[in-house]
C-alpha angles and dihedrals in degrees: 000000000000124000092247095057123094120185100215097139141032116232121194116202132175143101124313113279098027093111104260095143097043093044092043095052093050094043090050090052092052093046093041088233128138115261119227126185107197094209091053091048092049090050090052093047093047095041091228142077124273088248090055092046090054091045096046105029101023127226093295090058091050093048090052089054088052091049091052091049092050089053089053091052091071089083096046123111132186097009134134106216121201106195130206113260095257100038096091092041084084104080092210090057091050093050092047091053091049089063092070108012144053101242113217120186115209111201144176138168121280089249093053092046093049091049089054099045107029094102095046106103094187092071108099092199091063095062096082129093095262110025095172091056089048090052091049093049094048091046090054091047094049098039096092091056095040088054089060090070117114091243134017119207123186110221098178099102102019131092119240092254090052092051091046091052091053093045093048091049091053093045094049091046092051092050092051095054112101111255110247091014111109130025114259108282132224113264114274113240119212 
């Protein structure tokens, strides 16, 4: 890790339905950190639901709210941050989070994600004629950015406690490395 990088937080990125909120809450409990869900925080700041933000302000308005929130994160310490599915798809957001957090991408196949979220009516992406195809297309589009995370963890066939154990191991290992010691490493794949 570079000398200008402090690992004060744990940020979970990835597509909807991969377990960011469930894993994040449990990881925060183990670390005794505060848990923050970026979508929940944006809803509180905007005074309306994500669905209403998309309907009234469009996706660009929502993405600007995400960008502002990411800028605020620079001052955060001891937080586990579960991001909205598209937040880290913006490379600038991802790089900004890497300045203060270990960024862990939770991932799963389009089929596994669809199986988890197909009955959740609050997901705007599921309202189209072929939601599984939409999931697959967005996963392919976002994959290059998701792969820039510090660590990739497959959640498809693991329980939440198993994923949390892997994420905590990676986080604790990253915090124990001497700052400025090694060159940045390739993401671990688990």
